[in-house]
Backbone as a printed PyTorch tensor [residue, N CA C, xyz], in Angstrom:
tensor([[[ 43.5610,  67.2710, -23.3500],
         [ 43.0670,  65.9090, -23.2650],
         [ 43.8630,  65.0520, -24.2350]],

        [[ 44.2900,  63.9140, -23.7690],
         [ 44.9470,  62.9340, -24.6200],
         [ 43.8720,  61.9650, -25.0770]],

        [[ 43.5820,  61.9450, -26.3460],
         [ 42.5260,  61.0790, -26.8490],
         [ 41.9760,  61.6200, -28.1440]],

        [[ 40.7080,  61.3790, -28.3690],
         [ 40.0930,  61.8390, -29.6090],
         [ 38.5960,  61.9580, -29.4780]],

        [[ 38.0310,  62.7740, -30.3660],
         [ 36.5850,  62.9950, -30.4100],
         [ 36.1580,  62.9600, -31.8680]],

        [[ 35.0590,  62.2800, -32.1310],
         [ 34.4860,  62.2980, -33.4770],
         [ 32.9770,  62.3840, -33.3550]],

        [[ 32.3820,  63.2650, -34.1650],
         [ 30.9290,  63.4360, -34.1790],
         [ 30.4600,  63.2410, -35.6140]],

        [[ 29.4340,  62.4130, -35.7750],
         [ 28.8880,  62.1330, -37.0980],
         [ 27.3770,  62.2050, -37.0660]],

        [[ 26.7990,  62.5380, -38.2010],
         [ 25.3500,  62.4500, -38.3630],
         [ 25.0250,  61.0220, -38.7760]],

        [[ 24.0580,  60.4260, -38.0850],
         [ 23.6130,  59.0760, -38.4230],
         [ 22.0960,  59.1000, -38.5890]],

        [[ 21.5590,  58.0390, -39.1040],
         [ 20.1100,  57.9680, -39.3010],
         [ 19.5540,  56.7450, -38.5920]],

        [[ 18.4930,  56.9670, -37.8240],
         [ 17.7570,  55.8990, -37.1490],
         [ 16.3840,  55.8700, -37.7990]],

        [[ 16.2270,  54.9880, -38.7700],
         [ 14.9990,  54.9990, -39.5650],
         [ 14.9680,  56.2820, -40.3700]],

        [[ 13.9060,  57.0480, -40.2320],
         [ 13.7910,  58.3140, -40.9540],
         [ 14.2750,  59.5030, -40.1240]],

        [[ 14.7320,  59.2460, -38.9000],
         [ 15.1790,  60.3380, -38.0300],
         [ 16.6870,  60.5330, -38.1100]],

        [[ 17.0800,  61.7880, -38.0310],
         [ 18.4960,  62.1380, -38.0280],
         [ 18.9650,  62.2540, -36.5860]],

        [[ 20.1220,  61.6760, -36.3000],
         [ 20.6980,  61.7320, -34.9590],
         [ 22.1670,  62.1110, -35.0770]],

        [[ 22.7560,  62.4410, -33.9590],
         [ 24.1950,  62.7060, -33.8910],
         [ 24.8240,  61.6300, -33.0190]],

        [[ 25.9140,  61.0700, -33.5000],
         [ 26.6790,  60.0900, -32.7310],
         [ 28.0350,  60.7050, -32.4160]],

        [[ 28.4080,  60.6150, -31.1830],
         [ 29.6820,  61.1750, -30.7390],
         [ 30.4700,  60.0750, -30.0280]],

        [[ 31.7200,  59.9020, -30.4070],
         [ 32.6030,  58.9560, -29.7330],
         [ 33.7610,  59.7570, -29.1480]],

        [[ 33.9520,  59.6100, -27.8500],
         [ 35.0110,  60.3210, -27.1400],
         [ 35.9110,  59.2730, -26.4930]],

        [[ 37.1870,  59.2750, -26.8310],
         [ 38.1420,  58.3570, -26.2050],
         [ 39.1530,  59.1690, -25.4210]],

        [[ 39.3080,  58.8060, -24.1490],
         [ 40.2210,  59.5040, -23.2530],
         [ 41.3240,  58.5380, -22.8120]],

        [[ 42.5660,  58.8820, -23.1130],
         [ 43.7180,  58.0650, -22.7420],
         [ 44.2380,  58.5340, -21.3920]],

        [[ 44.3530,  57.6180, -20.4520],
         [ 44.8460,  57.9620, -19.1210],
         [ 46.3180,  58.3620, -19.1790]],

        [[ 46.6840,  59.3090, -18.3590],
         [ 48.0830,  59.7280, -18.2640],
         [ 48.7850,  59.0420, -17.0900]],

        [[ 48.0800,  58.1670, -16.3750],
         [ 48.6330,  57.5270, -15.1810],
         [ 49.7590,  56.5450, -15.4830]],

        [[ 49.7380,  55.9110, -16.6410],
         [ 50.7940,  54.9560, -17.0120],
         [ 51.0160,  55.0430, -18.5200]],

        [[ 51.3910,  56.2190, -18.9480],
         [ 51.5970,  56.4830, -20.3730],
         [ 52.9670,  55.9670, -20.8180]],

        [[ 53.0800,  55.7000, -22.0990],
         [ 54.3530,  55.2620, -22.6580],
         [ 54.1460,  54.6240, -24.0110]],

        [[ 55.2390,  54.2950, -24.6640],
         [ 55.1460,  53.7180, -26.0000],
         [ 54.9780,  52.2020, -25.9350]],

        [[ 54.4200,  51.6590, -27.0110],
         [ 54.1960,  50.2190, -27.1100],
         [ 55.5160,  49.4700, -26.9410]],

        [[ 55.4820,  48.3350, -26.2990],
         [ 56.6160,  47.4710, -25.9740],
         [ 57.4800,  48.0290, -24.8510]],

        [[ 57.3550,  49.3120, -24.5210],
         [ 58.1450,  49.8740, -23.4290],
         [ 57.3560,  49.9750, -22.1340]],

        [[ 56.0680,  50.1980, -22.2280],
         [ 55.2230,  50.2900, -21.0330],
         [ 54.0990,  49.2810, -21.1850]],

        [[ 54.1060,  48.2980, -20.3190],
         [ 53.1100,  47.2280, -20.3370],
         [ 52.6230,  47.0000, -18.9100]],

        [[ 51.4950,  46.3330, -18.7840],
         [ 51.0290,  45.8830, -17.4870],
         [ 50.6790,  46.9890, -16.5150]],

        [[ 50.8330,  46.6630, -15.2210],
         [ 50.4160,  47.5560, -14.1360],
         [ 51.6100,  48.1440, -13.4000]],

        [[ 51.3270,  49.2100, -12.6400],
         [ 52.3110,  49.7150, -11.6890],
         [ 51.8230,  49.3580, -10.2790]],

        [[ 52.5620,  49.7440,  -9.2550],
         [ 52.2020,  49.3820,  -7.8780],
         [ 50.8710,  49.9640,  -7.4300]],

        [[ 50.4270,  51.0480,  -8.0600],
         [ 49.1420,  51.6590,  -7.7070],
         [ 47.9640,  50.9840,  -8.4090]],

        [[ 48.2440,  50.0300,  -9.2890],
         [ 47.1800,  49.3480, -10.0180],
         [ 46.7880,  50.0420, -11.3070]],

        [[ 47.5090,  51.0930, -11.6740],
         [ 47.2510,  51.7700, -12.9520],
         [ 47.8540,  50.9240, -14.0640]],

        [[ 47.1330,  50.7980, -15.1910],
         [ 47.6370,  49.9720, -16.2900],
         [ 48.0200,  50.8170, -17.4950]],

        [[ 48.9170,  50.2730, -18.2860],
         [ 49.3490,  50.9320, -19.5210],
         [ 48.1960,  50.9630, -20.5190]],

        [[ 48.2110,  51.9670, -21.3560],
         [ 47.2470,  52.0880, -22.4620],
         [ 45.7930,  51.9940, -22.0130]],

        [[ 45.4830,  52.6100, -20.8850],
         [ 44.1110,  52.6070, -20.3780],
         [ 43.3210,  53.6840, -21.1140]],

        [[ 42.2410,  53.2670, -21.7630],
         [ 41.4130,  54.1860, -22.5410],
         [ 39.9550,  54.0180, -22.1310]],

        [[ 39.3110,  55.1380, -21.8470],
         [ 37.8750,  55.1610, -21.5830],
         [ 37.2100,  55.7160, -22.8360]],

        [[ 36.2920,  54.9500, -23.4250],
         [ 35.5910,  55.3880, -24.6310],
         [ 34.1140,  55.5280, -24.3290]],

        [[ 33.5900,  56.7090, -24.6160],
         [ 32.1770,  56.9960, -24.3830],
         [ 31.4840,  57.2020, -25.7210]],

        [[ 30.3770,  56.5140, -25.8870],
         [ 29.5470,  56.6740, -27.0810],
         [ 28.3020,  57.4460, -26.6540]],

        [[ 28.0500,  58.5790, -27.2950],
         [ 26.8950,  59.4130, -26.9640],
         [ 26.0270,  59.5460, -28.2130]],

        [[ 24.7290,  59.3360, -28.0580],
         [ 23.7720,  59.4790, -29.1590],
         [ 22.7830,  60.5790, -28.7890]],

        [[ 22.6170,  61.5470, -29.6790],
         [ 21.6430,  62.6290, -29.5140],
         [ 20.5430,  62.4290, -30.5480]],

        [[ 19.3020,  62.2590, -30.1050],
         [ 18.1660,  62.0790, -30.9980],
         [ 17.0130,  62.9030, -30.4490]],

        [[ 16.6290,  63.9450, -31.1780],
         [ 15.5920,  64.8840, -30.7190],
         [ 15.9700,  65.3980, -29.3290]],

        [[ 15.0890,  65.2020, -28.3310],
         [ 15.3930,  65.6840, -26.9820],
         [ 15.9300,  64.5600, -26.0920]],

        [[ 16.4590,  63.5100, -26.7140],
         [ 16.9770,  62.3660, -25.9690],
         [ 18.4930,  62.2670, -26.1260]],

        [[ 19.1370,  61.8510, -25.0450],
         [ 20.5810,  61.6340, -25.0530],
         [ 20.8480,  60.3010, -24.3610]],

        [[ 21.6620,  59.4690, -24.9870],
         [ 22.0980,  58.2420, -24.3200],
         [ 23.6190,  58.1840, -24.3700]],

        [[ 24.1790,  57.5630, -23.3460],
         [ 25.6280,  57.4780, -23.2460],
         [ 26.0080,  56.1180, -22.6720]],

        [[ 27.0440,  55.5170, -23.2470],
         [ 27.5430,  54.2310, -22.7800],
         [ 29.0590,  54.3180, -22.7480]],

        [[ 29.6670,  53.8100, -21.6830],
         [ 31.1230,  53.8650, -21.5330],
         [ 31.6920,  52.4580, -21.5140]],

        [[ 32.7900,  52.2820, -22.2530],
         [ 33.5580,  51.0430, -22.1520],
         [ 35.0170,  51.4180, -21.9490]],

        [[ 35.7580,  50.5160, -21.3320],
         [ 37.1660,  50.7820, -21.0380],
         [ 38.0220,  49.6430, -21.5700]],

        [[ 39.2880,  49.9470, -21.7620],
         [ 40.2550,  48.9310, -22.1600],
         [ 41.5910,  49.3010, -21.5400]],

        [[ 42.4300,  48.3240, -21.3850],
         [ 43.7540,  48.5890, -20.8440],
         [ 44.5950,  47.3310, -20.8650]],

        [[ 45.8250,  47.4920, -20.5000],
         [ 46.7650,  46.3870, -20.4490],
         [ 46.3770,  45.4250, -19.3160]],

        [[ 46.8450,  44.2030, -19.3840],
         [ 46.5830,  43.2120, -18.3320],
         [ 47.1700,  43.7480, -17.0240]],

        [[ 46.3840,  43.7760, -15.9240],
         [ 46.8300,  44.4140, -14.6770],
         [ 47.7660,  43.5480, -13.8370]],

        [[ 48.8440,  43.1050, -14.4490],
         [ 49.9030,  42.3570, -13.7750],
         [ 51.2280,  43.0050, -14.1490]],

        [[ 52.2920,  42.6270, -13.4560],
         [ 53.6150,  43.1400, -13.7990],
         [ 54.1980,  42.2390, -14.8840]],

        [[ 54.2250,  42.7620, -16.1200],
         [ 54.7540,  41.9900, -17.2360],
         [ 55.4290,  42.9260, -18.2200]],

        [[ 56.2410,  42.3540, -19.0650],
         [ 56.9780,  43.1540, -20.0500],
         [ 57.2520,  42.3200, -21.2870]],

        [[ 57.7100,  43.0070, -22.3170],
         [ 58.1340,  42.3720, -23.5640],
         [ 59.4860,  42.9620, -23.9400]],

        [[ 60.5580,  42.4750, -23.3100],
         [ 61.8740,  43.0540, -23.5940],
         [ 62.3490,  42.7470, -25.0130]],

        [[ 63.2240,  43.5980, -25.5060],
         [ 63.7890,  43.4210, -26.8460],
         [ 63.4810,  44.6170, -27.7160]],

        [[ 64.2090,  44.7320, -28.8120],
         [ 63.9850,  45.8710, -29.6980],
         [ 63.4590,  45.4710, -31.0680]],

        [[ 63.5270,  44.1950, -31.4130],
         [ 63.0430,  43.7380, -32.7120],
         [ 61.5550,  43.4120, -32.6320]],

        [[ 60.7570,  44.0480, -33.4750],
         [ 59.3370,  43.7240, -33.5240],
         [ 59.1960,  42.2670, -33.9410]],

        [[ 58.3740,  41.5360, -33.2340],
         [ 58.1930,  40.1160, -33.5080],
         [ 59.0500,  39.2310, -32.6210]],

        [[ 60.1010,  39.8030, -32.0340],
         [ 60.9470,  39.0050, -31.1440],
         [ 60.6410,  39.2910, -29.6770]],

        [[ 59.6340,  40.0920, -29.4330],
         [ 59.2720,  40.4360, -28.0640],
         [ 58.6020,  39.2490, -27.3860]],

        [[ 59.2120,  38.7190, -26.3680],
         [ 58.6620,  37.6000, -25.6160],
         [ 58.0370,  38.1340, -24.3330]],

        [[ 56.8310,  37.7060, -24.0600],
         [ 56.1330,  38.1380, -22.8520],
         [ 56.7880,  37.4850, -21.6460]],

        [[ 57.0070,  38.3080, -20.6040],
         [ 57.6570,  37.8180, -19.3950],
         [ 56.9820,  38.4580, -18.1890]],

        [[ 56.5370,  37.6350, -17.2400],
         [ 56.0380,  38.1810, -15.9770],
         [ 57.2490,  38.6460, -15.1890]],

        [[ 57.2330,  39.8910, -14.7440],
         [ 58.4050,  40.4380, -14.0670],
         [ 58.3220,  40.3440, -12.5490]],

        [[ 57.1930,  39.8780, -12.0130],
         [ 57.0500,  39.6320, -10.5780],
         [ 56.2780,  38.3380, -10.3870]],

        [[ 56.4830,  37.7240,  -9.2320],
         [ 55.7870,  36.4840,  -8.9120],
         [ 54.3200,  36.7150,  -8.5700]],

        [[ 53.6160,  35.6050,  -8.3450],
         [ 52.1720,  35.6420,  -8.0980],
         [ 51.8180,  36.5600,  -6.9250]],

        [[ 52.4430,  36.3550,  -5.7740],
         [ 52.1120,  37.1400,  -4.5800],
         [ 52.4340,  38.6230,  -4.7640]],

        [[ 53.4930,  38.9220,  -5.4860],
         [ 53.8790,  40.3210,  -5.7010],
         [ 52.9450,  41.0240,  -6.6830]],

        [[ 52.2380,  40.2720,  -7.5130],
         [ 51.2730,  40.8500,  -8.4500],
         [ 49.9300,  41.1600,  -7.7950]],

        [[ 49.5680,  40.3880,  -6.7760],
         [ 48.2250,  40.4610,  -6.1940],
         [ 47.8150,  41.8500,  -5.6940]],

        [[ 48.6420,  42.5940,  -4.9480],
         [ 48.1800,  43.8990,  -4.4430],
         [ 47.8170,  44.8950,  -5.5540]],

        [[ 48.6310,  44.9800,  -6.5910],
         [ 48.3310,  45.9080,  -7.6920],
         [ 47.0820,  45.4540,  -8.4400]],

        [[ 46.9290,  44.1410,  -8.6170],
         [ 45.7460,  43.5830,  -9.2720],
         [ 44.4910,  43.9790,  -8.4960]],

        [[ 44.5160,  43.8190,  -7.1700],
         [ 43.3670,  44.1760,  -6.3260],
         [ 43.0860,  45.6800,  -6.3890]],

        [[ 44.1350,  46.4990,  -6.3380],
         [ 43.9520,  47.9590,  -6.4250],
         [ 43.3100,  48.3440,  -7.7540]],

        [[ 43.7450,  47.7010,  -8.8170],
         [ 43.2130,  47.9900, -10.1520],
         [ 41.7030,  47.7630, -10.1860]],

        [[ 41.2670,  46.5940,  -9.7660],
         [ 39.8380,  46.2930,  -9.8450],
         [ 39.0190,  47.0310,  -8.7970]],

        [[ 39.6110,  47.3550,  -7.6600],
         [ 38.8960,  48.1900,  -6.6780],
         [ 38.5920,  49.5510,  -7.2870]],

        [[ 39.5800,  50.1300,  -7.9610],
         [ 39.3810,  51.4420,  -8.5980],
         [ 38.3540,  51.3530,  -9.7250]],

        [[ 38.4410,  50.3140, -10.5490],
         [ 37.4800,  50.1670, -11.6510],
         [ 36.0590,  50.0040, -11.1290]],

        [[ 35.8850,  49.1970, -10.1130],
         [ 34.5380,  48.9730,  -9.5770],
         [ 33.9980,  50.2340,  -8.9190]],

        [[ 34.8730,  50.9910,  -8.2690],
         [ 34.4500,  52.2540,  -7.6510],
         [ 33.9940,  53.2500,  -8.7240]],

        [[ 34.7100,  53.3170,  -9.8270],
         [ 34.3910,  54.2710, -10.8920],
         [ 33.2840,  53.8080, -11.8320]],

        [[ 33.2520,  52.5070, -12.1450],
         [ 32.3760,  52.0230, -13.2120],
         [ 31.3370,  50.9860, -12.7790]],

        [[ 31.3910,  50.5060, -11.5610],
         [ 30.4370,  49.4810, -11.1310],
         [ 30.8560,  48.1020, -11.6050]],

        [[ 29.8610,  47.2670, -11.8940],
         [ 30.1460,  45.8890, -12.3150],
         [ 30.9370,  45.8780, -13.6170]],

        [[ 31.7690,  44.8560, -13.7470],
         [ 32.6420,  44.7450, -14.9110],
         [ 32.4230,  43.4200, -15.6290]],

        [[ 32.5400,  43.4520, -16.9450],
         [ 32.6350,  42.2570, -17.7720],
         [ 33.9120,  42.4230, -18.5830]],

        [[ 34.8500,  41.5360, -18.3760],
         [ 36.1150,  41.5810, -19.1070],
         [ 35.9820,  40.7250, -20.3560]],

        [[ 36.3670,  41.2830, -21.4780],
         [ 36.5070,  40.4790, -22.6920],
         [ 38.0100,  40.3240, -22.9000]],

        [[ 38.5090,  39.1560, -22.5640],
         [ 39.9280,  38.8490, -22.6520],
         [ 40.2380,  38.4390, -24.0900]],

        [[ 40.9110,  39.3200, -24.8270],
         [ 41.1850,  39.0980, -26.2460],
         [ 42.5080,  38.3830, -26.5030]],

        [[ 43.2050,  37.9830, -25.4530],
         [ 44.4850,  37.3070, -25.6390],
         [ 44.2950,  35.9590, -26.3080]],

        [[ 45.2890,  35.5860, -27.0940],
         [ 45.2130,  34.3560, -27.8660],
         [ 45.9050,  33.1820, -27.2050]],

        [[ 46.1040,  32.1420, -27.9880],
         [ 46.6930,  30.8920, -27.5080],
         [ 48.1790,  30.7840, -27.8330]],

        [[ 48.7480,  31.8190, -28.4360],
         [ 50.1830,  31.7840, -28.7040],
         [ 50.9260,  31.7890, -27.3740]],

        [[ 52.1460,  31.3100, -27.3980],
         [ 52.9480,  31.0730, -26.2010],
         [ 52.8750,  32.1800, -25.1480]],

        [[ 53.3290,  33.3710, -25.4600],
         [ 53.3690,  34.4530, -24.4750],
         [ 51.9930,  34.9430, -24.0770]],

        [[ 51.1120,  35.1080, -25.0500],
         [ 49.7570,  35.5670, -24.7550],
         [ 49.0220,  34.5590, -23.8880]],

        [[ 49.1810,  33.2850, -24.1820],
         [ 48.4900,  32.2360, -23.4290],
         [ 48.9420,  32.2400, -21.9630]],

        [[ 50.2440,  32.3590, -21.7390],
         [ 50.7840,  32.4060, -20.3780],
         [ 50.2190,  33.6110, -19.6270]],

        [[ 50.1790,  34.7580, -20.2920],
         [ 49.6640,  35.9730, -19.6670],
         [ 48.1670,  35.8440, -19.3880]],

        [[ 47.4380,  35.2680, -20.3150],
         [ 46.0040,  35.0570, -20.1450],
         [ 45.7230,  34.1410, -18.9610]],

        [[ 46.4790,  33.0630, -18.8380],
         [ 46.2950,  32.1290, -17.7170],
         [ 46.5910,  32.8140, -16.3800]],

        [[ 47.6370,  33.6320, -16.3380],
         [ 47.9610,  34.3620, -15.1040],
         [ 46.8380,  35.3360, -14.7550]],

        [[ 46.2960,  36.0210, -15.7560],
         [ 45.1840,  36.9580, -15.5690],
         [ 43.9770,  36.2190, -14.9900]],

        [[ 43.6180,  35.0940, -15.6050],
         [ 42.4750,  34.3110, -15.1440],
         [ 42.6860,  33.7940, -13.7220]],

        [[ 43.8910,  33.3540, -13.4260],
         [ 44.2130,  32.8370, -12.0990],
         [ 44.0780,  33.9220, -11.0360]],

        [[ 44.5820,  35.1120, -11.3340],
         [ 44.4730,  36.2250, -10.3790],
         [ 43.0210,  36.6300, -10.1760]],

        [[ 42.2470,  36.6650, -11.2440],
         [ 40.8420,  37.0450, -11.1010],
         [ 40.0850,  36.0200, -10.2640]],

        [[ 40.3410,  34.7550, -10.5010],
         [ 39.6580,  33.6910,  -9.7520],
         [ 39.9450,  33.7930,  -8.2530]],

        [[ 41.1690,  34.1630,  -7.8850],
         [ 41.5610,  34.2720,  -6.4780],
         [ 41.2400,  35.6420,  -5.8790]],

        [[ 40.8120,  36.5640,  -6.6920],
         [ 40.5910,  37.9510,  -6.2710],
         [ 39.3280,  38.1120,  -5.4390]],

        [[ 39.3270,  39.1330,  -4.5950],
         [ 38.1130,  39.4840,  -3.8460],
         [ 37.0200,  39.9870,  -4.7840]],

        [[ 37.3720,  40.3030,  -6.0150],
         [ 36.4120,  40.8250,  -6.9940],
         [ 35.8390,  39.7340,  -7.9050]],

        [[ 36.2200,  38.4850,  -7.6820],
         [ 35.8330,  37.3870,  -8.5800],
         [ 34.3250,  37.2870,  -8.7890]],

        [[ 33.5350,  37.5200,  -7.7630],
         [ 32.0850,  37.4100,  -7.8970],
         [ 31.4500,  38.5460,  -8.6700]],

        [[ 32.0950,  39.6940,  -8.6880],
         [ 31.5150,  40.8820,  -9.3250],
         [ 32.1190,  41.1890, -10.6920]],

        [[ 33.2280,  40.5690, -11.0170],
         [ 33.8970,  40.8180, -12.2970],
         [ 33.8980,  39.5140, -13.0840]],

        [[ 33.2460,  39.5220, -14.2150],
         [ 33.1530,  38.3330, -15.0630],
         [ 34.1410,  38.4410, -16.2200]],

        [[ 34.6020,  37.2840, -16.6960],
         [ 35.5480,  37.2740, -17.8130],
         [ 35.0380,  36.3620, -18.9250]],

        [[ 35.0950,  36.8880, -20.1410],
         [ 34.8080,  36.1130, -21.3480],
         [ 36.1230,  36.0160, -22.1130]],

        [[ 36.5820,  34.8050, -22.3740],
         [ 37.8080,  34.6060, -23.1440],
         [ 37.4470,  34.4850, -24.6170]],

        [[ 38.0540,  35.3350, -25.4250],
         [ 37.7320,  35.3930, -26.8510],
         [ 39.0200,  35.6430, -27.6210]],

        [[ 39.5810,  34.5950, -28.1970],
         [ 40.8260,  34.6860, -28.9640],
         [ 40.5370,  35.4620, -30.2510]],

        [[ 40.6790,  36.7610, -30.1700],
         [ 40.2720,  37.6600, -31.2520],
         [ 40.9200,  37.3000, -32.5870]],

        [[ 42.2370,  37.1430, -32.5880],
         [ 42.9400,  36.8910, -33.8550],
         [ 42.5180,  35.5660, -34.4840]],

        [[ 42.2750,  34.5590, -33.6760],
         [ 41.8110,  33.2730, -34.2020],
         [ 40.3900,  33.3920, -34.7460]],

        [[ 39.5400,  34.1120, -34.0190],
         [ 38.1290,  34.2060, -34.3910],
         [ 37.8850,  35.0460, -35.6470]],

        [[ 38.7220,  36.0510, -35.8900],
         [ 38.5010,  36.9080, -37.0650],
         [ 39.5280,  36.6320, -38.1700]],

        [[ 40.1720,  35.4840, -38.0840],
         [ 41.1760,  35.0930, -39.0790],
         [ 40.5880,  35.1890, -40.4850]],

        [[ 41.3580,  35.7360, -41.3940],
         [ 40.9080,  35.8680, -42.7790],
         [ 39.9050,  36.9860, -42.9820]],

        [[ 39.8290,  37.9130, -42.0340],
         [ 38.9210,  39.0520, -42.1680],
         [ 37.4610,  38.7230, -41.9170]],

        [[ 37.1870,  37.5670, -41.3470],
         [ 35.8050,  37.1570, -41.0850],
         [ 35.3950,  37.5890, -39.6810]],

        [[ 34.6140,  38.6460, -39.6240],
         [ 34.1940,  39.1860, -38.3300],
         [ 32.8480,  38.6420, -37.8720]],

        [[ 32.2690,  37.6870, -38.5990],
         [ 30.9460,  37.1720, -38.2360],
         [ 30.9270,  36.4930, -36.8700]],

        [[ 32.0790,  35.9830, -36.4170],
         [ 32.1220,  35.3220, -35.1090],
         [ 31.9950,  36.3180, -33.9610]],

        [[ 32.2630,  37.5870, -34.2380],
         [ 32.0090,  38.5970, -33.2090],
         [ 30.5340,  38.5660, -32.8410]],

        [[ 29.6970,  38.3990, -33.8430],
         [ 28.2480,  38.3660, -33.6200],
         [ 27.7680,  36.9870, -33.1780]],

        [[ 28.2310,  35.9390, -33.8440],
         [ 27.6960,  34.6030, -33.5590],
         [ 28.2890,  33.9530, -32.3090]],

        [[ 29.5200,  34.2930, -31.9320],
         [ 30.1630,  33.6680, -30.7730],
         [ 30.2350,  34.6160, -29.5780]],

        [[ 30.7060,  35.8360, -29.8030],
         [ 30.8990,  36.7670, -28.6890],
         [ 29.5870,  37.3370, -28.1650]],

        [[ 28.7070,  37.7540, -29.0560],
         [ 27.4650,  38.4000, -28.6210],
         [ 26.6250,  37.5170, -27.6980]],

        [[ 26.4050,  36.2270, -28.0020],
         [ 25.6240,  35.4030, -27.0720],
         [ 26.2540,  35.3060, -25.6760]],

        [[ 27.5800,  35.3030, -25.6170],
         [ 28.2460,  35.2690, -24.3090],
         [ 28.0320,  36.5770, -23.5580]],

        [[ 28.0850,  37.6920, -24.2860],
         [ 27.8740,  39.0020, -23.6650],
         [ 26.4310,  39.2020, -23.2140]],

        [[ 25.4860,  38.6540, -23.9620],
         [ 24.0740,  38.8350, -23.6290],
         [ 23.7520,  38.4150, -22.2030]],

        [[ 24.4730,  37.4290, -21.6710],
         [ 24.2480,  36.9670, -20.3010],
         [ 24.5010,  38.0750, -19.2800]],

        [[ 25.3480,  39.0220, -19.6250],
         [ 25.7700,  40.0420, -18.6720],
         [ 25.1760,  41.4180, -18.9370]],

        [[ 24.5380,  41.6050, -20.0840],
         [ 24.0670,  42.9400, -20.4570],
         [ 23.0320,  43.5130, -19.4950]],

        [[ 22.2290,  42.6610, -18.8680],
         [ 21.2470,  43.1630, -17.9060],
         [ 21.9130,  43.8270, -16.7050]],

        [[ 23.1470,  43.4310, -16.3990],
         [ 23.8710,  44.0220, -15.2740],
         [ 24.5830,  45.3200, -15.6450]],

        [[ 24.6460,  45.6230, -16.9330],
         [ 25.3150,  46.8470, -17.3790],
         [ 24.3340,  48.0060, -17.3420]],

        [[ 24.8660,  49.1850, -17.1730],
         [ 23.9960,  50.3560, -17.1750],
         [ 24.5150,  51.3730, -18.1840]],

        [[ 23.6480,  52.3130, -18.5020],
         [ 24.0140,  53.4030, -19.3860],
         [ 23.2280,  54.6200, -18.9370]],

        [[ 23.6190,  55.7750, -19.4270],
         [ 22.9280,  57.0170, -19.0990],
         [ 21.9010,  57.2960, -20.1870]],

        [[ 20.7140,  57.7100, -19.7670],
         [ 19.6820,  58.0810, -20.7290],
         [ 18.9260,  59.2840, -20.1890]],

        [[ 18.7580,  60.2890, -21.0350],
         [ 17.9870,  61.4750, -20.6650],
         [ 16.9530,  61.7360, -21.7440]],

        [[ 15.7310,  61.9830, -21.3010],
         [ 14.6570,  62.3630, -22.2060],
         [ 14.0270,  63.6220, -21.6420]],

        [[ 13.7620,  64.5920, -22.4920],
         [ 13.1170,  65.8240, -22.0420],
         [ 11.7900,  65.5590, -21.3540]],

        [[ 11.1130,  64.4810, -21.7340],
         [  9.8220,  64.1370, -21.1340],
         [  9.9640,  63.4260, -19.7990]],

        [[ 10.9480,  62.5280, -19.6860],
         [ 11.0520,  61.6760, -18.5000],
         [ 12.2160,  62.0040, -17.5850]],

        [[ 13.1160,  62.8400, -17.9850],
         [ 14.2800,  63.1460, -17.1600],
         [ 15.3740,  62.1140, -17.3320]],

        [[ 16.1230,  61.8780, -16.2590],
         [ 17.3020,  61.0230, -16.3140],
         [ 16.9600,  59.6010, -15.8800]],

        [[ 17.4270,  58.6450, -16.6430],
         [ 17.3350,  57.2260, -16.3050],
         [ 18.7450,  56.6780, -16.3750]],

        [[ 19.1080,  55.8310, -15.4370],
         [ 20.4620,  55.2760, -15.4840],
         [ 20.4170,  53.7780, -15.3850]]])
């Protein structure tokens, strides 16, 4: 498995629980940073990671999965100097659409409804890529089922202040949390999803 696993003892009030985080890196579009970006023709994206959080408390188990990956368009950052990498779309709008649709069809088949947190910023290359991403999603057959929250991460946490994650991002996410599901098992009640 390409990824990582960590298990820790945590406390919920006076009860002891185990927390397990499992991250699985897809091998479908593997590669090094700056060399492999975006999507391929099959809709697989670079740096796709599925992270599962599992909590064990007495006879109860809960599990929640989140995913992350590169923007599902054909784009690159040519160059060898760190900091000089300029974002460039390598295919036009129409040529990007089939891979974009395949990507979200696969995600919806595997994970159900999606909420995208678009962390791209307002800098030149990121902004252009973010706008292309938003444009493709708006025109996509998945537009009604896949929601996007734009959150300029670097701007919002500038100076090490992460309070905006809670005060700005959380209220936006709360609108969609009822549509999200997780796995829950209790020895008394069985499986709830």
